[in-house]
Wavefront OBJ file of the C-alpha trace (Angstrom):
o trace
v -45.702 -19.021 -4.358
v -46.404 -22.257 -2.438
v -49.631 -23.393 -0.884
v -49.466 -23.893 2.925
v -48.984 -27.564 3.672
v -47.754 -28.406 0.198
v -44.229 -29.830 -0.200
v -41.520 -27.362 -1.191
v -39.791 -28.288 -4.419
v -36.074 -29.223 -4.233
v -35.259 -26.301 -6.525
v -36.982 -23.820 -4.228
v -35.172 -25.267 -1.199
v -31.857 -24.967 -3.006
v -32.568 -21.378 -4.046
v -33.485 -20.422 -0.485
v -30.206 -21.832 0.863
v -28.035 -19.944 -1.636
v -28.563 -16.430 -0.188
v -27.783 -17.732 3.315
v -24.526 -19.340 2.142
v -23.555 -16.200 0.277
v -24.302 -14.089 3.336
v -22.259 -16.436 5.528
v -19.323 -16.376 3.108
v -19.490 -12.563 2.934
v -19.416 -12.342 6.749
v -16.465 -14.740 6.956
v -14.524 -12.785 4.320
v -15.299 -9.501 6.085
v -13.908 -10.922 9.345
v -10.789 -12.110 7.499
v -10.221 -8.656 5.973
v -10.583 -6.958 9.367
v -8.304 -9.463 11.094
v -5.548 -9.298 8.466
v -5.738 -5.499 8.434
v -5.242 -5.472 12.205
v -2.410 -8.006 11.896
v -0.601 -5.967 9.228
v -0.994 -2.777 11.279
v 0.327 -4.446 14.455
v 3.207 -6.057 12.536
v 4.294 -2.694 11.129
v 4.155 -1.171 14.593
v 6.198 -3.996 16.128
v 8.837 -3.697 13.385
v 9.031 0.064 14.005
v 9.118 -0.067 17.821
v 11.749 -2.813 18.114
v 14.036 -1.912 15.202
v 16.945 -1.000 17.485
v 16.734 -4.292 19.406
v 16.429 -6.731 16.494
v 19.383 -8.781 15.272
v 20.012 -9.491 11.604
v 18.670 -6.269 10.058
v 20.722 -4.906 7.183
v 20.484 -2.164 4.618
v 17.816 -3.199 2.147
v 16.988 -2.712 -1.505
v 13.896 -0.620 -0.658
v 14.888 2.957 0.247
v 14.373 3.825 3.898
v 13.725 0.225 4.967
v 15.984 -2.316 6.696
v 15.916 -5.877 5.387
v 15.441 -8.849 7.725
v 18.474 -11.035 6.917
v 18.407 -12.975 10.187
v 17.614 -16.309 8.512
v 20.965 -17.762 7.425
v 19.476 -20.080 4.818
v 17.564 -17.328 3.032
v 20.462 -14.875 3.419
v 22.874 -17.301 1.741
v 20.462 -18.196 -1.051
v 19.568 -14.563 -1.754
v 23.220 -13.468 -1.618
v 24.397 -16.236 -3.955
v 21.478 -15.914 -6.357
v 23.441 -13.986 -9.063
v 26.296 -16.537 -9.065
v 23.851 -19.445 -8.882
v 21.930 -18.109 -11.881
v 25.144 -17.851 -13.915
v 25.991 -21.450 -12.980
v 22.476 -22.549 -13.952
v 22.719 -20.813 -17.327
v 26.150 -22.333 -18.075
v 25.010 -25.819 -17.039
v 21.868 -25.680 -19.168
v 23.625 -24.274 -22.244
v 26.308 -26.980 -22.215
v 24.109 -29.892 -21.058
v 21.132 -29.175 -23.330
v 23.383 -28.219 -26.230
v 25.185 -31.566 -26.103
v 22.063 -33.580 -25.238
v 19.910 -32.316 -28.077
v 22.707 -31.440 -30.508
v 24.324 -34.886 -30.262
v 21.070 -36.776 -29.493
v 22.498 -38.102 -26.230
v 20.467 -40.594 -24.199
v 21.055 -42.865 -21.221
v 24.801 -43.281 -20.645
v 25.748 -40.334 -22.840
v 23.467 -37.907 -21.009
v 24.587 -39.384 -17.663
v 28.242 -38.799 -18.481
v 27.703 -35.167 -19.523
v 25.554 -34.376 -16.471
v 27.999 -36.135 -14.146
v 31.040 -34.214 -15.409
v 29.242 -30.864 -15.134
v 27.827 -31.753 -11.721
v 31.215 -32.818 -10.344
v 32.707 -29.486 -11.455
v 29.866 -27.789 -9.571
v 30.472 -29.957 -6.476
v 34.215 -29.220 -6.523
v 33.390 -25.518 -6.362
v 30.979 -26.102 -3.468
v 32.954 -28.627 -1.405
v 36.516 -28.669 -2.705
v 38.429 -31.764 -1.628
v 35.436 -32.965 0.441
v 33.933 -34.325 -2.768
v 36.133 -37.324 -1.983
v 34.049 -38.108 1.112
v 30.869 -38.082 -0.986
v 32.304 -40.398 -3.633
v 33.711 -42.873 -1.084
v 30.415 -43.146 0.854
v 28.449 -43.371 -2.404
v 30.748 -46.156 -3.624
v 30.299 -48.167 -0.414
v 26.522 -47.804 -0.634
v 26.550 -48.960 -4.269
v 28.638 -52.016 -3.350
v 26.230 -52.896 -0.491
v 23.222 -52.635 -2.812
v 24.776 -54.805 -5.521
v 26.063 -57.431 -3.062
v 22.897 -57.882 -0.995
v 20.124 -56.906 -3.441
v 18.779 -60.439 -3.825
v 18.469 -61.032 -0.087
v 15.267 -60.255 1.864
v 17.094 -58.152 4.445
v 18.823 -55.951 1.832
v 16.675 -52.878 2.494
v 17.444 -53.205 6.221
v 21.198 -53.136 5.491
v 20.775 -50.136 3.177
v 18.807 -48.226 5.807
v 21.257 -49.109 8.583
v 24.269 -47.947 6.571
v 22.667 -44.666 5.530
v 21.385 -43.838 9.024
v 24.867 -44.520 10.369
v 26.389 -42.166 7.791
v 23.785 -39.505 8.568
v 24.673 -39.691 12.264
v 28.461 -39.854 11.854
v 28.489 -36.958 9.401
v 26.734 -34.782 11.968
v 28.737 -35.954 14.986
v 32.088 -35.368 13.255
v 30.873 -32.212 11.441
v 31.869 -33.541 8.027
v 35.138 -35.064 9.295
v 38.605 -33.643 9.143
v 41.142 -35.021 6.687
v 43.666 -35.145 9.520
v 41.564 -37.918 11.113
v 42.749 -40.213 8.326
v 46.418 -39.309 8.607
v 48.575 -36.226 8.946
v 49.701 -36.601 5.352
v 46.135 -35.636 4.315
v 45.823 -32.700 6.744
v 46.684 -30.144 4.032
v 43.379 -30.965 2.308
v 41.522 -29.297 5.187
v 42.544 -25.995 3.583
v 40.505 -26.887 0.482
v 37.030 -27.622 1.837
v 35.164 -25.369 -0.626
v 32.529 -22.748 0.105
v 29.688 -24.938 1.387
v 29.644 -27.641 4.095
v 29.275 -30.960 2.287
v 27.577 -32.871 5.114
v 24.622 -30.436 5.075
v 23.884 -31.204 1.409
v 24.584 -34.879 2.026
v 21.223 -35.269 3.779
v 19.606 -35.200 0.331
v 22.248 -37.599 -1.013
v 21.222 -40.052 1.738
v 17.634 -39.966 0.459
v 18.859 -40.687 -3.053
v 21.112 -43.547 -1.956
v 18.201 -45.180 -0.133
v 15.970 -44.609 -3.169
v 18.483 -46.245 -5.528
v 18.940 -49.243 -3.240
v 15.241 -49.862 -2.626
v 14.235 -49.313 -6.265
v 16.875 -51.811 -7.410
v 15.877 -54.427 -4.805
v 12.180 -54.065 -5.642
v 12.897 -54.323 -9.379
v 14.669 -57.631 -8.822
v 11.771 -58.944 -6.755
v 9.298 -57.869 -9.517
v 7.113 -54.768 -9.707
v 3.414 -54.944 -8.877
v 2.516 -51.669 -10.596
v -0.546 -52.038 -12.857
v 0.053 -49.386 -15.520
v -3.167 -50.068 -17.432
v -5.283 -49.643 -14.317
v -3.364 -46.485 -13.447
v -3.998 -44.996 -16.901
v -7.759 -45.288 -16.376
v -7.550 -42.983 -13.340
v -4.705 -40.651 -14.310
v -5.581 -37.809 -16.688
v -1.907 -37.187 -17.556
v -1.170 -40.796 -18.546
v -4.548 -41.156 -20.283
v -3.656 -38.172 -22.502
v -0.586 -40.002 -23.807
v 2.003 -38.454 -21.476
v 3.602 -40.079 -18.419
v 3.007 -38.698 -14.927
v 5.654 -38.669 -12.211
v 3.913 -41.410 -10.211
v 4.047 -43.794 -13.169
v 7.739 -43.024 -13.740
v 8.418 -43.756 -10.085
v 6.404 -46.954 -9.744
v 7.205 -48.568 -13.081
v 10.403 -50.571 -12.590
v 13.321 -50.122 -14.985
v 15.276 -52.868 -16.684
v 18.163 -54.148 -14.554
v 20.812 -52.702 -16.894
v 19.617 -49.169 -16.017
v 21.036 -49.459 -12.480
v 24.637 -48.697 -13.427
v 27.312 -46.945 -11.346
v 27.526 -44.101 -13.879
v 23.774 -43.358 -13.755
v 23.823 -43.807 -9.963
v 26.566 -41.182 -9.489
v 24.812 -38.853 -11.922
v 21.611 -39.237 -9.891
v 23.354 -38.487 -6.587
v 25.180 -35.393 -7.827
v 22.739 -33.964 -10.423
v 23.463 -30.235 -10.046
v 19.933 -28.729 -10.334
v 18.625 -30.859 -7.442
v 21.799 -31.364 -5.407
v 21.600 -28.555 -2.830
v 17.930 -28.560 -1.842
v 15.914 -30.924 -4.026
v 13.043 -31.424 -4.766
v 13.494 -35.125 -4.035
v 13.098 -37.395 -7.059
v 13.187 -41.211 -6.993
v 15.874 -43.099 -8.908
v 13.346 -44.770 -11.214
v 11.803 -41.433 -12.219
v 15.207 -39.791 -12.734
v 16.765 -42.586 -14.798
v 13.659 -42.885 -16.981
v 14.026 -39.218 -17.992
v 17.610 -39.698 -19.116
v 16.283 -41.503 -22.181
v 13.069 -39.512 -22.639
v 13.094 -35.889 -21.365
v 9.913 -34.690 -19.646
v 7.085 -33.598 -21.955
v 4.441 -32.669 -19.380
v 5.550 -29.020 -19.351
v 5.784 -27.025 -22.582
v 8.294 -24.217 -23.125
v 5.533 -21.652 -22.554
v 4.475 -23.284 -19.277
v 8.070 -23.363 -18.024
v 8.495 -19.657 -18.880
v 5.280 -18.853 -17.011
v 6.589 -20.890 -14.081
v 9.756 -18.775 -14.022
v 7.781 -15.518 -14.216
v 5.634 -16.539 -11.253
v 8.835 -17.243 -9.328
v 10.053 -13.688 -9.957
v 6.764 -12.226 -8.700
v 6.943 -14.329 -5.531
v 10.546 -13.238 -4.992
v 9.375 -9.620 -5.053
v 6.704 -10.564 -2.502
v 9.221 -11.925 0.017
v 11.379 -8.836 -0.530
v 8.466 -6.657 0.558
v 7.780 -8.974 3.505
v 11.347 -8.981 4.855
v 11.664 -5.204 4.453
v 8.420 -4.309 6.238
v 7.743 -7.226 8.648
v 10.749 -8.474 10.619
v 9.160 -11.664 11.916
v 12.219 -13.914 11.887
v 14.385 -11.240 13.522
v 12.056 -11.314 16.549
v 12.706 -15.045 16.937
v 16.482 -14.742 16.512
v 16.560 -11.820 18.973
v 14.408 -13.799 21.469
v 12.180 -10.779 22.021
v 8.990 -12.823 22.058
v 9.160 -12.893 25.883
v 8.458 -9.129 25.915
v 5.336 -9.353 23.748
v 1.662 -9.824 24.553
v 0.029 -13.206 23.797
v -1.623 -11.804 20.665
v 1.693 -10.350 19.472
v 3.403 -13.720 20.091
v 0.766 -15.291 17.857
v 1.392 -12.668 15.147
v 5.137 -13.293 15.218
v 4.673 -17.093 15.207
v 2.188 -16.950 12.350
v 4.445 -14.538 10.462
v 7.451 -16.826 10.894
v 5.426 -19.734 9.511
v 4.402 -17.666 6.459
v 8.010 -16.518 5.967
v 9.298 -20.107 6.169
v 6.702 -21.294 3.675
v 7.555 -18.537 1.206
v 11.301 -19.031 1.693
v 11.181 -22.749 0.939
v 8.642 -22.131 -1.821
v 11.165 -19.915 -3.625
v 14.215 -22.085 -2.982
v 12.572 -25.313 -4.107
v 10.857 -23.792 -7.119
v 14.116 -22.215 -8.266
v 15.836 -25.606 -8.430
v 12.744 -27.304 -9.845
v 12.691 -24.683 -12.631
v 16.364 -25.449 -13.336
v 15.577 -29.172 -13.483
v 12.549 -28.692 -15.763
v 14.580 -26.704 -18.276
v 17.122 -29.539 -18.149
v 14.406 -32.064 -19.046
v 13.807 -33.683 -15.639
v 10.399 -33.309 -13.997
v 10.244 -33.538 -10.196
v 7.292 -33.311 -7.796
v 6.197 -29.821 -6.784
v 7.284 -29.177 -3.201
v 4.672 -26.552 -2.327
v 1.551 -27.398 -4.367
v -0.815 -25.580 -1.972
v -0.636 -22.393 0.061
v -0.041 -22.925 3.759
v -3.290 -21.055 4.501
v -5.247 -23.607 2.469
v -4.549 -26.626 4.678
v -7.313 -27.186 7.268
v -5.827 -30.388 8.713
v -2.440 -31.918 9.438
v -2.663 -34.504 6.667
v -3.246 -31.917 3.933
v -0.554 -29.692 5.474
v 2.110 -32.398 5.315
v 1.083 -33.438 1.824
v 1.692 -29.854 0.724
v 4.792 -28.927 2.756
v 7.925 -30.402 1.141
v 5.587 -32.615 -0.873
v 8.371 -34.421 -2.751
v 9.877 -35.501 0.588
v 6.394 -36.597 1.658
v 6.128 -38.787 -1.455
v 9.575 -40.214 -0.689
v 8.544 -40.987 2.905
v 5.341 -42.687 1.741
v 7.186 -44.897 -0.744
v 10.266 -45.815 1.311
v 9.064 -45.597 4.947
v 5.290 -45.455 5.389
v 4.238 -48.251 2.992
v 7.039 -50.671 4.037
v 5.939 -50.165 7.666
v 2.401 -51.267 6.820
v 0.796 -48.133 5.392
v -2.731 -47.297 6.514
v -3.026 -50.630 8.377
v -0.516 -49.362 10.971
v -0.995 -45.632 10.567
v -1.039 -44.800 14.291
v 2.330 -46.517 14.729
v 3.940 -45.510 11.432
v 3.597 -41.752 11.954
v 5.889 -41.886 15.008
v 8.644 -43.559 13.013
v 8.137 -41.252 10.027
v 8.239 -37.978 11.978
v 11.129 -39.091 14.197
v 13.126 -39.852 11.049
v 12.139 -36.483 9.547
v 13.390 -34.671 12.668
v 16.661 -36.642 12.818
v 17.180 -36.179 9.067
v 16.952 -32.407 9.447
v 19.326 -32.230 12.416
v 20.247 -34.034 15.630
v 18.557 -31.542 17.977
v 16.125 -32.158 20.831
v 13.915 -29.254 19.792
v 13.256 -30.955 16.453
v 12.527 -34.277 18.164
v 10.116 -32.378 20.450
v 8.483 -30.839 17.389
v 8.137 -34.280 15.744
v 6.538 -35.924 18.772
v 4.210 -32.975 19.393
v 3.091 -33.213 15.773
v 2.404 -36.938 16.225
v 0.378 -36.240 19.363
v -1.723 -33.826 17.311
v -1.985 -36.345 14.477
v -3.416 -39.186 16.577
v -6.803 -37.577 17.428
v -7.168 -36.366 13.815
v -6.684 -39.907 12.509
v -9.223 -41.297 14.989
v -11.806 -38.578 14.300
v -11.411 -38.945 10.517
v -11.983 -42.687 10.722
v -15.331 -42.029 12.449
v -16.381 -39.081 10.275
v -15.735 -41.018 7.061
v -18.428 -43.484 8.129
v -20.893 -40.722 8.975
v -23.167 -39.392 6.236
v -25.487 -36.513 7.109
v -28.727 -36.648 5.131
v -30.840 -33.830 6.577
v -30.093 -30.114 6.236
v -29.579 -29.844 9.997
v -27.291 -32.869 9.965
v -25.135 -31.393 7.204
v -24.994 -28.075 9.050
v -23.878 -29.740 12.302
v -21.325 -31.874 10.434
v -19.855 -28.807 8.724
v -19.630 -26.896 12.003
v -17.912 -29.818 13.715
v -15.453 -30.047 10.819
v -14.681 -26.322 11.151
v -14.157 -26.612 14.923
v -11.996 -29.721 14.488
v -9.973 -27.894 11.820
v -9.467 -24.917 14.147
v -8.237 -27.244 16.886
v -5.844 -28.923 14.427
v -4.418 -25.627 13.155
v -4.019 -24.436 16.768
v -2.100 -27.621 17.578
v 0.064 -27.128 14.500
v 0.852 -23.584 15.632
v 1.864 -24.834 19.088
v 4.141 -27.515 17.577
v 5.835 -24.939 15.342
v 6.137 -22.508 18.253
v 8.106 -25.117 20.150
v 10.121 -26.259 17.140
v 11.028 -22.923 15.572
v 10.276 -20.049 17.967
v 10.547 -20.708 21.711
v 12.272 -24.109 21.739
v 11.807 -26.756 24.467
v 13.409 -24.462 27.069
v 10.764 -21.793 26.494
v 7.714 -24.029 26.868
v 7.177 -23.212 30.563
v 7.384 -19.461 29.959
v 5.049 -19.721 26.968
v 2.501 -21.807 28.882
v 2.562 -19.376 31.795
v 1.905 -16.469 29.418
v -0.832 -18.193 27.456
v -2.719 -19.638 30.444
v -2.885 -16.339 32.304
v -6.396 -14.882 32.511
v -5.313 -11.751 30.617
v -4.462 -13.976 27.624
v -7.939 -15.504 27.300
v -9.362 -12.769 24.975
v -6.346 -13.155 22.673
v -6.660 -16.941 22.654
v -10.369 -16.625 21.871
v -9.617 -14.281 18.962
v -6.936 -16.610 17.625
v -9.177 -19.682 17.786
v -12.064 -17.771 16.172
v -9.734 -16.720 13.382
v -8.690 -20.311 12.727
v -12.349 -21.352 12.781
v -13.222 -18.650 10.233
v -10.268 -19.665 8.051
v -11.335 -23.308 7.993
v -14.955 -22.317 7.257
v -13.808 -20.259 4.252
v -11.869 -23.289 2.943
v -14.739 -25.782 3.306
v -17.532 -23.418 2.193
l 1 2 3 4 5 6 7 8 9 10 11 12 13 14 15 16 17 18 19 20 21 22 23 24 25 26 27 28 29 30 31 32 33 34 35 36 37 38 39 40 41 42 43 44 45 46 47 48 49 50 51 52 53 54 55 56 57 58 59 60 61 62 63 64 65 66 67 68 69 70 71 72 73 74 75 76 77 78 79 80 81 82 83 84 85 86 87 88 89 90 91 92 93 94 95 96 97 98 99 100 101 102 103 104 105 106 107 108 109 110 111 112 113 114 115 116 117 118 119 120 121 122 123 124 125 126 127 128 129 130 131 132 133 134 135 136 137 138 139 140 141 142 143 144 145 146 147 148 149 150 151 152 153 154 155 156 157 158 159 160 161 162 163 164 165 166 167 168 169 170 171 172 173 174 175 176 177 178 179 180 181 182 183 184 185 186 187 188 189 190 191 192 193 194 195 196 197 198 199 200 201 202 203 204 205 206 207 208 209 210 211 212 213 214 215 216 217 218 219 220 221 222 223 224 225 226 227 228 229 230 231 232 233 234 235 236 237 238 239 240 241 242 243 244 245 246 247 248 249 250 251 252 253 254 255 256 257 258 259 260 261 262 263 264 265 266 267 268 269 270 271 272 273 274 275 276 277 278 279 280 281 282 283 284 285 286 287 288 289 290 291 292 293 294 295 296 297 298 299 300 301 302 303 304 305 306 307 308 309 310 311 312 313 314 315 316 317 318 319 320 321 322 323 324 325 326 327 328 329 330 331 332 333 334 335 336 337 338 339 340 341 342 343 344 345 346 347 348 349 350 351 352 353 354 355 356 357 358 359 360 361 362 363 364 365 366 367 368 369 370 371 372 373 374 375 376 377 378 379 380 381 382 383 384 385 386 387 388 389 390 391 392 393 394 395 396 397 398 399 400 401 402 403 404 405 406 407 408 409 410 411 412 413 414 415 416 417 418 419 420 421 422 423 424 425 426 427 428 429 430 431 432 433 434 435 436 437 438 439 440 441 442 443 444 445 446 447 448 449 450 451 452 453 454 455 456 457 458 459 460 461 462 463 464 465 466 467 468 469 470 471 472 473 474 475 476 477 478 479 480 481 482 483 484 485 486 487 488 489 490 491 492 493 494 495 496 497 498 499 500 501 502 503 504 505 506 507 508 509 510 511 512 513 514 515 516 517 518 519 520 521 522 523 524 525 526 527 528 529
């Protein structure tokens, strides 16, 4: 009990604030439960009412339910999963058996991996493997010829951007373009379009070229200083960042290792993206950051998440609504549900694809960055979202695009170049360019606001409360902007913007918009509480 007028002890003040925070968190969680219950109920009803009008539904593995197979990428991965798993098992048995049985390192391991990977590529692309090897050889020659010149990285980038564009324009080329005597090879193009996978090869060719040029010009990486901050390196292991930043000796940049890096089977189709330095370093010393037990646990978690997406695609046909273009017939709140559902489906789809290949790579002794380190619902701002969505690509962009452009000193300018490249790298489509520029427009105010908020320190209880509320509101605005950008990029497209705006700005849509914004606000508050 305190005497009137006497100062309240800090402990008492802290104790009095705890019940209020617990009550607030309980109220926020209760709202989330109610909202998600309503969303699940409405999603089930939509899937039931529109079943006959949706494209891409097929007989599923759950009795009495149709499976949403409208997404070509997931359909192909899921359909080829048994064959892919057999290939993975064969590759690992042979590669690991020879590597550890014969104590292979460096060139020996490169040769084994390259032979196995080329067999894999011949199955995927048939005679088109020749295109990959020719382009890779030209890139290697450019790097070796111009590596000691200041403008080398500019030549490397120009060549690879040209290849990226030409591959798309000519749809992987036809052998008949190079002479009728080669036209018969068009009958042996394999089972998978080579120029789609080649997007990842472009990233690797740029990585090899830049890493080699920077090694020749000397590395500025302070390993001792890094060890003081990095728990992994301080414990005696070597983290991925150190592998990437620490330059290799010049004799490690050989054509054999380069080809092995470009075609390494576990990472060839979809990544994750690994830098040349990090990859070549693990040829000599396999990764030790993950034990056998941790890798097994990683694989088990993958199986559980695969079962989760099976339930999702059998009961909620979000992507089928987009493919069928039925969003025009829905209410504003139902459009939000479908858009949000598509985003969750995309996250889970890529989560499974990338973790499958990362698991394969880990068993083979090569550690790569995790592509989805955080759940999509745990990203209250654009910066944290893009650090967690295709995170290995984000690390690649930071190292080879963002920092060379000036880094944080030119952040407002750099993001436009970075996101335009990301859109063009994915595909040469206007809807993706629109998505990239919309994302940048959303990024600009966040960067400006963060620069001000970082200099603001609330000292009083009221000040901290106001600061937290402003952060929650700003986060809700950011997530809303992200939803709009993804609506344009992946749901309605640029041609549907006018229709979407007309629907959303109608007075009947205001209650739905208010509910959506409140939900985002509650979600951000739960994250920052």
